[in-house]
LOLUM-91931 format. One record per residue (C-alpha): y negated, z, x; residue in three letters. Coordinates in steps of 0.25 Angstrom, whole numbers, padded with zeros to 4 digits. Layout:
# residues N
Y; Z; X; ALA
...
***
This chain:
# residues 679
-0037; 0281; 0575; UNK
-0030; 0270; 0583; UNK
-0034; 0269; 0597; UNK
-0045; 0259; 0599; UNK
-0048; 0261; 0613; UNK
-0040; 0249; 0617; UNK
-0049; 0240; 0609; UNK
-0056; 0231; 0619; UNK
-0069; 0225; 0612; UNK
-0075; 0215; 0621; UNK
-0090; 0213; 0621; UNK
-0089; 0200; 0614; UNK
-0081; 0206; 0602; UNK
-0092; 0217; 0602; UNK
-0103; 0207; 0601; UNK
-0096; 0199; 0590; UNK
-0093; 0211; 0582; UNK
-0107; 0216; 0583; UNK
-0112; 0202; 0578; UNK
-0103; 0203; 0566; UNK
-0107; 0217; 0563; UNK
-0122; 0213; 0564; UNK
-0119; 0203; 0553; UNK
-0111; 0213; 0545; UNK
-0123; 0223; 0546; UNK
-0133; 0212; 0543; UNK
-0125; 0208; 0530; UNK
-0125; 0223; 0525; UNK
-0139; 0225; 0529; UNK
-0144; 0212; 0523; UNK
-0138; 0214; 0510; UNK
-0146; 0226; 0507; UNK
-0159; 0218; 0508; UNK
-0156; 0203; 0505; UNK
-0152; 0205; 0491; UNK
-0165; 0213; 0486; UNK
-0174; 0200; 0488; UNK
-0165; 0192; 0480; UNK
-0163; 0202; 0468; UNK
-0175; 0198; 0459; UNK
-0170; 0183; 0459; UNK
-0155; 0188; 0457; UNK
-0159; 0197; 0445; UNK
-0167; 0185; 0439; UNK
-0155; 0176; 0440; UNK
-0145; 0186; 0436; UNK
-0153; 0193; 0425; UNK
-0150; 0207; 0431; UNK
-0163; 0214; 0432; UNK
-0156; 0227; 0426; UNK
-0146; 0227; 0437; UNK
-0156; 0224; 0449; UNK
-0153; 0237; 0456; UNK
-0138; 0236; 0455; UNK
-0137; 0224; 0464; UNK
-0141; 0233; 0475; UNK
-0135; 0246; 0470; UNK
-0121; 0240; 0469; UNK
-0121; 0235; 0483; UNK
-0126; 0249; 0488; UNK
-0117; 0257; 0480; UNK
-0104; 0250; 0485; UNK
-0108; 0248; 0499; UNK
-0113; 0262; 0501; UNK
-0101; 0269; 0495; UNK
-0091; 0261; 0502; UNK
-0097; 0264; 0516; UNK
-0089; 0277; 0519; UNK
-0076; 0270; 0514; UNK
-0078; 0258; 0524; UNK
-0081; 0268; 0535; UNK
-0068; 0276; 0533; UNK
-0060; 0263; 0531; UNK
-0065; 0257; 0544; UNK
-0062; 0270; 0551; UNK
-0047; 0269; 0546; UNK
-0044; 0254; 0545; UNK
-0054; 0248; 0556; UNK
-0068; 0242; 0556; UNK
-0064; 0228; 0556; UNK
-0056; 0226; 0543; UNK
-0066; 0235; 0535; UNK
-0077; 0227; 0540; UNK
-0070; 0214; 0536; UNK
-0067; 0219; 0522; UNK
-0082; 0224; 0520; UNK
-0088; 0210; 0525; UNK
-0078; 0203; 0516; UNK
-0082; 0211; 0504; UNK
-0097; 0210; 0507; UNK
-0096; 0195; 0508; UNK
-0087; 0193; 0495; UNK
-0098; 0202; 0488; UNK
-0109; 0194; 0493; UNK
-0103; 0181; 0488; UNK
-0100; 0187; 0475; UNK
-0115; 0192; 0474; UNK
-0120; 0178; 0477; UNK
-0111; 0173; 0465; UNK
-0116; 0183; 0455; UNK
-0119; 0176; 0442; UNK
-0115; 0162; 0446; UNK
-0104; 0162; 0436; UNK
-0111; 0169; 0425; UNK
-0106; 0181; 0418; UNK
-0092; 0186; 0423; UNK
-0082; 0194; 0417; UNK
-0082; 0209; 0421; UNK
-0094; 0206; 0431; UNK
-0104; 0202; 0421; UNK
-0116; 0194; 0423; UNK
-0122; 0190; 0437; UNK
-0130; 0202; 0439; UNK
-0118; 0211; 0437; UNK
-0110; 0202; 0446; UNK
-0120; 0204; 0457; UNK
-0119; 0219; 0456; UNK
-0104; 0219; 0456; UNK
-0104; 0210; 0468; UNK
-0114; 0218; 0475; UNK
-0106; 0230; 0474; UNK
-0094; 0222; 0480; UNK
-0103; 0217; 0491; UNK
-0107; 0232; 0494; UNK
-0093; 0236; 0495; UNK
-0092; 0226; 0507; UNK
-0106; 0230; 0512; UNK
-0102; 0244; 0514; UNK
-0093; 0241; 0525; UNK
-0103; 0232; 0533; UNK
-0112; 0241; 0540; UNK
-0102; 0253; 0540; UNK
-0091; 0246; 0547; UNK
-0100; 0238; 0556; UNK
-0107; 0251; 0562; UNK
-0093; 0257; 0563; UNK
-0088; 0245; 0571; UNK
-0100; 0246; 0581; UNK
-0096; 0261; 0583; UNK
-0082; 0257; 0587; UNK
-0087; 0247; 0597; UNK
-0099; 0254; 0603; UNK
-0103; 0268; 0608; UNK
-0114; 0275; 0600; UNK
-0124; 0274; 0612; UNK
-0122; 0258; 0612; UNK
-0121; 0258; 0597; UNK
-0135; 0263; 0596; UNK
-0140; 0250; 0601; UNK
-0131; 0242; 0592; UNK
-0135; 0250; 0580; UNK
-0150; 0247; 0583; UNK
-0146; 0232; 0582; UNK
-0139; 0234; 0569; UNK
-0150; 0242; 0563; UNK
-0159; 0231; 0566; UNK
-0150; 0222; 0558; UNK
-0151; 0231; 0546; UNK
-0167; 0230; 0548; UNK
-0166; 0215; 0549; UNK
-0158; 0214; 0536; UNK
-0168; 0223; 0530; UNK
-0179; 0213; 0533; UNK
-0171; 0199; 0533; UNK
-0164; 0203; 0520; UNK
-0176; 0201; 0510; UNK
-0180; 0189; 0518; UNK
-0167; 0182; 0516; UNK
-0165; 0187; 0502; UNK
-0179; 0181; 0498; UNK
-0176; 0168; 0505; UNK
-0163; 0165; 0499; UNK
-0168; 0170; 0485; UNK
-0180; 0161; 0486; UNK
-0175; 0149; 0493; UNK
-0160; 0150; 0493; UNK
-0156; 0143; 0480; UNK
-0148; 0130; 0483; UNK
-0140; 0120; 0475; UNK
-0126; 0117; 0481; UNK
-0118; 0106; 0473; UNK
-0127; 0107; 0461; UNK
-0125; 0123; 0461; UNK
-0137; 0131; 0463; UNK
-0136; 0144; 0471; UNK
-0147; 0154; 0469; UNK
-0154; 0158; 0481; UNK
-0152; 0173; 0479; UNK
-0137; 0171; 0480; UNK
-0138; 0167; 0495; UNK
-0143; 0182; 0497; UNK
-0128; 0185; 0495; UNK
-0122; 0172; 0501; UNK
-0129; 0174; 0514; UNK
-0119; 0186; 0517; UNK
-0107; 0176; 0517; UNK
-0110; 0168; 0530; UNK
-0115; 0180; 0538; UNK
-0103; 0189; 0532; UNK
-0093; 0178; 0536; UNK
-0098; 0177; 0550; UNK
-0097; 0192; 0551; UNK
-0083; 0192; 0545; UNK
-0078; 0182; 0555; UNK
-0083; 0189; 0567; UNK
-0077; 0202; 0562; UNK
-0064; 0196; 0559; UNK
-0062; 0188; 0571; UNK
-0071; 0195; 0582; UNK
-0072; 0209; 0579; UNK
-0062; 0218; 0586; UNK
-0053; 0228; 0578; UNK
-0060; 0240; 0584; UNK
-0056; 0253; 0576; UNK
-0042; 0249; 0571; UNK
-0042; 0260; 0561; UNK
-0031; 0270; 0559; UNK
-0028; 0269; 0544; UNK
-0028; 0282; 0536; UNK
-0032; 0287; 0523; UNK
-0044; 0282; 0515; UNK
-0051; 0293; 0507; UNK
-0052; 0285; 0494; UNK
-0056; 0298; 0486; UNK
-0067; 0300; 0496; UNK
-0071; 0286; 0495; UNK
-0071; 0286; 0480; UNK
-0080; 0299; 0480; UNK
-0090; 0294; 0490; UNK
-0091; 0281; 0481; UNK
-0094; 0290; 0469; UNK
-0103; 0299; 0477; UNK
-0112; 0288; 0483; UNK
-0110; 0279; 0471; UNK
-0115; 0288; 0460; UNK
-0126; 0293; 0469; UNK
-0131; 0279; 0472; UNK
-0130; 0275; 0457; UNK
-0139; 0288; 0454; UNK
-0149; 0284; 0464; UNK
-0149; 0269; 0460; UNK
-0150; 0272; 0445; UNK
-0159; 0284; 0445; UNK
-0173; 0282; 0442; UNK
-0170; 0267; 0437; UNK
-0159; 0266; 0427; UNK
-0159; 0281; 0424; UNK
-0168; 0293; 0426; UNK
-0165; 0302; 0438; UNK
-0162; 0314; 0429; UNK
-0154; 0305; 0419; UNK
-0139; 0309; 0416; UNK
-0134; 0296; 0423; UNK
-0141; 0299; 0436; UNK
-0138; 0314; 0436; UNK
-0124; 0311; 0433; UNK
-0123; 0301; 0445; UNK
-0129; 0310; 0455; UNK
-0120; 0322; 0449; UNK
-0107; 0313; 0451; UNK
-0112; 0309; 0465; UNK
-0113; 0324; 0469; UNK
-0100; 0327; 0463; UNK
-0093; 0316; 0470; UNK
-0099; 0320; 0483; UNK
-0094; 0334; 0481; UNK
-0080; 0329; 0478; UNK
-0081; 0319; 0490; UNK
-0084; 0330; 0500; UNK
-0072; 0339; 0495; UNK
-0063; 0327; 0496; UNK
-0068; 0323; 0510; UNK
-0065; 0337; 0515; UNK
-0050; 0335; 0511; UNK
-0048; 0320; 0514; UNK
-0039; 0317; 0527; UNK
-0048; 0305; 0530; UNK
-0061; 0306; 0522; UNK
-0069; 0294; 0520; UNK
-0081; 0303; 0525; UNK
-0077; 0314; 0534; UNK
-0085; 0326; 0531; UNK
-0084; 0332; 0545; UNK
-0093; 0320; 0550; UNK
-0105; 0328; 0542; UNK
-0102; 0340; 0550; UNK
-0107; 0332; 0563; UNK
-0122; 0335; 0563; UNK
-0126; 0322; 0569; UNK
-0118; 0314; 0559; UNK
-0123; 0322; 0547; UNK
-0138; 0321; 0551; UNK
-0137; 0306; 0555; UNK
-0130; 0303; 0542; UNK
-0141; 0310; 0534; UNK
-0152; 0304; 0543; UNK
-0145; 0290; 0540; UNK
-0146; 0293; 0525; UNK
-0160; 0297; 0525; UNK
-0165; 0286; 0535; UNK
-0158; 0275; 0526; UNK
-0166; 0281; 0514; UNK
-0179; 0279; 0521; UNK
-0175; 0266; 0527; UNK
-0171; 0258; 0515; UNK
-0181; 0265; 0506; UNK
-0193; 0261; 0515; UNK
-0189; 0247; 0519; UNK
-0183; 0243; 0506; UNK
-0197; 0244; 0499; UNK
-0205; 0237; 0509; UNK
-0202; 0223; 0504; UNK
-0206; 0228; 0490; UNK
-0219; 0232; 0496; UNK
-0221; 0218; 0503; UNK
-0217; 0210; 0491; UNK
-0224; 0218; 0480; UNK
-0237; 0223; 0487; UNK
-0239; 0213; 0498; UNK
-0234; 0201; 0490; UNK
-0225; 0195; 0500; UNK
-0212; 0188; 0496; UNK
-0198; 0193; 0497; UNK
-0195; 0184; 0509; UNK
-0209; 0188; 0516; UNK
-0206; 0203; 0514; UNK
-0194; 0201; 0523; UNK
-0203; 0195; 0534; UNK
-0213; 0206; 0531; UNK
-0203; 0217; 0535; UNK
-0201; 0211; 0549; UNK
-0209; 0222; 0555; UNK
-0200; 0232; 0549; UNK
-0188; 0225; 0554; UNK
-0192; 0222; 0568; UNK
-0196; 0236; 0570; UNK
-0183; 0241; 0564; UNK
-0175; 0232; 0573; UNK
-0183; 0236; 0586; UNK
-0182; 0251; 0582; UNK
-0167; 0250; 0579; UNK
-0163; 0242; 0591; UNK
-0172; 0250; 0600; UNK
-0167; 0263; 0595; UNK
-0153; 0258; 0597; UNK
-0156; 0254; 0612; UNK
-0162; 0267; 0615; UNK
-0150; 0275; 0610; UNK
-0141; 0266; 0618; UNK
-0149; 0269; 0630; UNK
-0152; 0284; 0628; UNK
-0140; 0289; 0619; UNK
-0151; 0296; 0611; UNK
-0154; 0293; 0596; UNK
-0161; 0305; 0589; UNK
-0175; 0303; 0595; UNK
-0175; 0288; 0591; UNK
-0171; 0292; 0577; UNK
-0181; 0303; 0575; UNK
-0192; 0293; 0581; UNK
-0187; 0283; 0571; UNK
-0188; 0292; 0559; UNK
-0202; 0297; 0563; UNK
-0207; 0282; 0564; UNK
-0200; 0279; 0551; UNK
-0208; 0290; 0544; UNK
-0221; 0285; 0550; UNK
-0217; 0271; 0545; UNK
-0215; 0276; 0531; UNK
-0228; 0284; 0531; UNK
-0235; 0271; 0535; UNK
-0228; 0264; 0524; UNK
-0234; 0274; 0514; UNK
-0247; 0268; 0517; UNK
-0244; 0254; 0510; UNK
-0254; 0249; 0500; UNK
-0255; 0236; 0492; UNK
-0265; 0231; 0503; UNK
-0256; 0234; 0515; UNK
-0255; 0221; 0523; UNK
-0242; 0216; 0530; UNK
-0247; 0220; 0543; UNK
-0250; 0234; 0539; UNK
-0236; 0235; 0533; UNK
-0230; 0229; 0545; UNK
-0233; 0240; 0555; UNK
-0228; 0250; 0545; UNK
-0215; 0243; 0544; UNK
-0214; 0242; 0559; UNK
-0216; 0257; 0559; UNK
-0205; 0259; 0549; UNK
-0195; 0250; 0555; UNK
-0197; 0257; 0569; UNK
-0193; 0270; 0562; UNK
-0181; 0264; 0554; UNK
-0175; 0257; 0566; UNK
-0168; 0269; 0573; UNK
-0162; 0274; 0560; UNK
-0155; 0260; 0558; UNK
-0148; 0261; 0571; UNK
-0145; 0275; 0575; UNK
-0140; 0283; 0563; UNK
-0127; 0276; 0563; UNK
-0126; 0278; 0578; UNK
-0128; 0293; 0577; UNK
-0118; 0294; 0565; UNK
-0107; 0286; 0572; UNK
-0110; 0294; 0585; UNK
-0109; 0308; 0578; UNK
-0096; 0304; 0571; UNK
-0082; 0305; 0577; UNK
-0078; 0292; 0583; UNK
-0066; 0290; 0574; UNK
-0075; 0292; 0562; UNK
-0086; 0282; 0566; UNK
-0083; 0273; 0554; UNK
-0084; 0283; 0543; UNK
-0097; 0289; 0551; UNK
-0103; 0275; 0551; UNK
-0100; 0273; 0536; UNK
-0106; 0287; 0533; UNK
-0118; 0283; 0540; UNK
-0119; 0270; 0533; UNK
-0116; 0277; 0520; UNK
-0127; 0287; 0522; UNK
-0136; 0275; 0526; UNK
-0133; 0267; 0513; UNK
-0134; 0280; 0504; UNK
-0147; 0283; 0511; UNK
-0152; 0269; 0508; UNK
-0148; 0270; 0493; UNK
-0155; 0283; 0491; UNK
-0167; 0278; 0499; UNK
-0169; 0266; 0490; UNK
-0166; 0274; 0478; UNK
-0177; 0285; 0482; UNK
-0187; 0275; 0487; UNK
-0185; 0266; 0474; UNK
-0187; 0278; 0465; UNK
-0199; 0282; 0473; UNK
-0205; 0268; 0471; UNK
-0201; 0267; 0457; UNK
-0209; 0280; 0454; UNK
-0221; 0276; 0462; UNK
-0222; 0263; 0455; UNK
-0220; 0269; 0442; UNK
-0233; 0277; 0445; UNK
-0241; 0266; 0453; UNK
-0238; 0254; 0444; UNK
-0245; 0260; 0432; UNK
-0256; 0265; 0441; UNK
-0260; 0252; 0447; UNK
-0254; 0241; 0438; UNK
-0262; 0237; 0425; UNK
-0252; 0236; 0413; UNK
-0252; 0223; 0405; UNK
-0259; 0224; 0391; UNK
-0249; 0228; 0381; UNK
-0238; 0232; 0390; UNK
-0231; 0245; 0388; UNK
-0224; 0251; 0401; UNK
-0210; 0256; 0397; UNK
-0203; 0255; 0411; UNK
-0209; 0252; 0425; UNK
-0203; 0238; 0429; UNK
-0204; 0239; 0444; UNK
-0197; 0225; 0446; UNK
-0208; 0219; 0437; UNK
-0219; 0227; 0445; UNK
-0214; 0221; 0458; UNK
-0213; 0207; 0453; UNK
-0227; 0207; 0447; UNK
-0233; 0212; 0460; UNK
-0226; 0201; 0467; UNK
-0230; 0190; 0457; UNK
-0245; 0188; 0452; UNK
-0240; 0177; 0443; UNK
-0230; 0186; 0436; UNK
-0241; 0196; 0434; UNK
-0250; 0185; 0428; UNK
-0239; 0180; 0419; UNK
-0236; 0194; 0414; UNK
-0250; 0198; 0412; UNK
-0253; 0185; 0405; UNK
-0241; 0187; 0396; UNK
-0246; 0201; 0393; UNK
-0260; 0197; 0390; UNK
-0255; 0185; 0381; UNK
-0247; 0195; 0373; UNK
-0259; 0205; 0373; UNK
-0268; 0193; 0369; UNK
-0259; 0191; 0357; UNK
-0261; 0205; 0352; UNK
-0276; 0205; 0355; UNK
-0277; 0192; 0347; UNK
-0270; 0199; 0335; UNK
-0279; 0211; 0337; UNK
-0291; 0202; 0336; UNK
-0285; 0195; 0324; UNK
-0285; 0209; 0317; UNK
-0270; 0213; 0319; UNK
-0271; 0229; 0318; UNK
-0258; 0231; 0326; UNK
-0264; 0222; 0337; UNK
-0277; 0228; 0337; UNK
-0271; 0242; 0339; UNK
-0262; 0237; 0350; UNK
-0274; 0231; 0358; UNK
-0283; 0243; 0356; UNK
-0272; 0252; 0361; UNK
-0269; 0243; 0374; UNK
-0276; 0250; 0385; UNK
-0274; 0238; 0394; UNK
-0283; 0229; 0386; UNK
-0297; 0228; 0390; UNK
-0308; 0234; 0381; UNK
-0314; 0221; 0378; UNK
-0302; 0217; 0371; UNK
-0301; 0229; 0362; UNK
-0316; 0231; 0359; UNK
-0316; 0220; 0348; UNK
-0304; 0227; 0341; UNK
-0310; 0241; 0340; UNK
-0317; 0246; 0328; UNK
-0311; 0237; 0318; UNK
-0311; 0225; 0327; UNK
-0319; 0212; 0326; UNK
-0318; 0211; 0311; UNK
-0325; 0225; 0309; UNK
-0337; 0221; 0318; UNK
-0338; 0207; 0311; UNK
-0338; 0214; 0298; UNK
-0348; 0224; 0302; UNK
-0357; 0212; 0307; UNK
-0355; 0204; 0294; UNK
-0359; 0217; 0285; UNK
-0371; 0219; 0294; UNK
-0375; 0204; 0292; UNK
-0373; 0204; 0277; UNK
-0381; 0217; 0276; UNK
-0392; 0210; 0284; UNK
-0391; 0198; 0275; UNK
-0392; 0205; 0263; UNK
-0404; 0213; 0268; UNK
-0411; 0200; 0272; UNK
-0408; 0194; 0258; UNK
-0415; 0205; 0251; UNK
-0428; 0202; 0259; UNK
-0428; 0189; 0251; UNK
-0433; 0176; 0257; UNK
-0437; 0183; 0270; UNK
-0423; 0188; 0272; UNK
-0418; 0174; 0269; UNK
-0427; 0168; 0280; UNK
-0421; 0178; 0290; UNK
-0407; 0175; 0286; UNK
-0410; 0160; 0288; UNK
-0414; 0163; 0302; UNK
-0401; 0171; 0305; UNK
-0392; 0164; 0315; UNK
-0380; 0172; 0311; UNK
-0381; 0168; 0296; UNK
-0372; 0156; 0293; UNK
-0379; 0142; 0289; UNK
-0371; 0143; 0276; UNK
-0378; 0156; 0272; UNK
-0391; 0151; 0277; UNK
-0390; 0139; 0268; UNK
-0387; 0148; 0256; UNK
-0399; 0157; 0259; UNK
-0408; 0145; 0260; UNK
-0403; 0140; 0246; UNK
-0407; 0153; 0239; UNK
-0419; 0150; 0230; UNK
-0432; 0158; 0233; UNK
-0432; 0164; 0219; UNK
-0418; 0170; 0222; UNK
-0424; 0179; 0233; UNK
-0432; 0186; 0223; UNK
-0419; 0190; 0214; UNK
-0412; 0202; 0220; UNK
-0399; 0199; 0213; UNK
-0398; 0185; 0218; UNK
-0401; 0190; 0232; UNK
-0390; 0201; 0230; UNK
-0380; 0190; 0226; UNK
-0384; 0181; 0238; UNK
-0382; 0193; 0247; UNK
-0368; 0196; 0242; UNK
-0364; 0182; 0244; UNK
-0369; 0182; 0258; UNK
-0362; 0195; 0261; UNK
-0349; 0190; 0256; UNK
-0351; 0177; 0264; UNK
-0354; 0184; 0277; UNK
-0342; 0194; 0275; UNK
-0333; 0182; 0272; UNK
-0335; 0177; 0286; UNK
-0329; 0189; 0292; UNK
-0315; 0184; 0294; UNK
-0320; 0171; 0301; UNK
-0330; 0179; 0310; UNK
-0319; 0188; 0314; UNK
-0309; 0177; 0317; UNK
-0320; 0170; 0326; UNK
-0324; 0183; 0333; UNK
-0310; 0187; 0335; UNK
-0307; 0173; 0341; UNK
-0319; 0174; 0350; UNK
-0315; 0188; 0355; UNK
-0301; 0183; 0358; UNK
-0306; 0172; 0366; UNK
-0314; 0182; 0374; UNK
-0301; 0191; 0375; UNK
-0293; 0179; 0380; UNK
-0303; 0176; 0391; UNK
-0304; 0190; 0395; UNK
-0289; 0192; 0396; UNK
-0288; 0180; 0406; UNK
-0297; 0188; 0415; UNK
-0289; 0200; 0412; UNK
-0276; 0194; 0416; UNK
-0282; 0190; 0430; UNK
-0287; 0204; 0432; UNK
-0274; 0211; 0427; UNK
-0265; 0202; 0435; UNK
-0273; 0206; 0448; UNK
-0272; 0220; 0444; UNK
-0257; 0220; 0441; UNK
-0254; 0213; 0454; UNK
-0263; 0222; 0462; UNK
-0259; 0234; 0455; UNK
-0244; 0232; 0457; UNK
-0245; 0230; 0471; UNK
-0253; 0242; 0473; UNK
-0243; 0250; 0464; UNK
-0231; 0245; 0473; UNK
-0239; 0248; 0486; UNK
-0242; 0262; 0481; UNK
-0228; 0265; 0476; UNK
-0221; 0260; 0488; UNK
-0231; 0269; 0497; UNK
-0228; 0281; 0488; UNK
-0213; 0278; 0489; UNK
-0214; 0279; 0504; UNK
-0223; 0291; 0504; UNK
-0212; 0298; 0495; UNK
-0201; 0293; 0504; UNK
-0207; 0299; 0516; UNK
-0198; 0311; 0514; UNK
-0186; 0302; 0516; UNK
-0191; 0297; 0530; UNK
-0195; 0311; 0533; UNK
-0181; 0316; 0530; UNK
-0175; 0306; 0539; UNK
-0184; 0310; 0550; UNK
-0179; 0325; 0548; UNK
-0165; 0321; 0548; UNK
-0166; 0313; 0561; UNK
-0173; 0325; 0567; UNK
-0160; 0334; 0565; UNK
-0151; 0323; 0570; UNK
-0143; 0328; 0582; UNK
-0141; 0319; 0594; UNK
-0127; 0317; 0599; UNK
-0123; 0310; 0612; UNK
-0119; 0295; 0609; UNK
-0104; 0293; 0611; UNK
-0102; 0283; 0623; UNK
-0089; 0276; 0617; UNK
-0087; 0268; 0604; UNK
-0081; 0274; 0592; UNK
-0068; 0267; 0594; UNK
-0066; 0272; 0608; UNK
-0070; 0286; 0604; UNK
-0060; 0286; 0593; UNK
-0049; 0281; 0602; UNK
-0052; 0293; 0612; UNK
-0052; 0304; 0601; UNK
***
């Protein structure tokens, strides 16, 4: 390392550098939350529902696997040039993401959705440098004890982004569409374009105001190690992302990805042991504090993003708030996290002690998640707020202190790679947490939705559509439209059944979701069989009456059911004919044939009347079914999220256990740059 003790950094330079780093960290943290709100509109415009997950996965893959590489590069070639490269790449990726699909299908890149996935991967390559190098820069300028206070502030920036991101994304998506020079720019594109002015400001401050700090000493780059860590993390993340969604967990594809990840990890360890300047120095893991804090950062990140990510889902689906409103509703969590993060940083700055704060935070977080497991479909916003406050208070120390502990435990000349390792473990933990929590939620919804949500008549469940379930919980009119469409389709089948179509009759009778009042007229031969039996009974009664002679005739003339035509025919029979059995028999046969000939007309009339009653009943049925589906979906989502949190308590408990075993080292009194110069 070059001697950096002669670097004189003024207070003004420190303040400007910190301001630039705050913008950089905000860009990195904001990008993880702002895009999610805009995704439904994006996939609607770019027609890319099948690639929904890849927009997030592409960014996460490239940003995560590049983190260790940036840490090593910044140790060898200096923080400033690496940070500039990272910001430039992030801004170029952001601009290209905003342009996705504007020029139609492109050679190699394909359609708009594929373009967005590719450009998100490019954006992620730049994003991997943002937080890693930013925290390493702070380590160069401030000693660990003072750094605790700064990490508290920067941890609150991450918490702010978690809440403000969905609000900004929702606002631009809903209200950001503008027309410039007769060219319309869709609102969701500003979700990416908003990075450009902020990034340009940060870039200007870094280039012209940030001191050189660690100048770097050159050296070799462990390219083989970098490739192996990309393979190890990339295949593992792909397995976690695709498992349980695109492929079963025990499928050859997923098992093969995890096997490839394990094999790459073994080879990586062997290579790193022999490398002269390894990308990830394995001796760092022989330091108990470094090893335990890295594991704790991994597990706590699993708990953090896994818990926080699904709260907007609960608010939007169950409580019925908009995407923008859900960002506001998360303010209690954000405020508590900021207060806890800044407060813990200040306490560490004054006392030099961090373990008690981290243990207390893990305990409070456990209590907060336990309280969140009590969420129901009827939980009010006020009831949710105190649970979020408790959770935010518990999350605060973890956001600021793990990086501090890891940097303090590492040798001063390896702070960059130690910081990148911390960020790498944090991002891997977040990815694993989202995958685990998402899997738990999917399994819970698979069980809860059929239990609480009535199925539409005629529907056959082939695959659970969670996106559709989410949208129908948030939009009553969508439910009504789908129910009405399903009922109209079902009415066509019912109409054919009432018109004596055998296949339609079998389908209606076999549909368990149709009420019995619809099926009853079709049973035992249907309407025709009952009318035929009635006509036969009436003809038998008529024949019996005719055999009684004129007395029987008089009774028939008073029968209100007998048609006027038949009554006139009876009245015109001469009196002498009533004494001739053969004549009466002929008359009876004639009347029998006449009555039975009316069967088709009566069946048609009765079927029409029955269909009118069915249609009127179905209108009421639609109203009840819409209400039941809307309520049932909310209940199912609330129960599934609560069940997911119950099952995830072991993750929070594991985080608490790891923190309990975290050693407490004295915080160094000098910045990393000075410490490195003195060694």
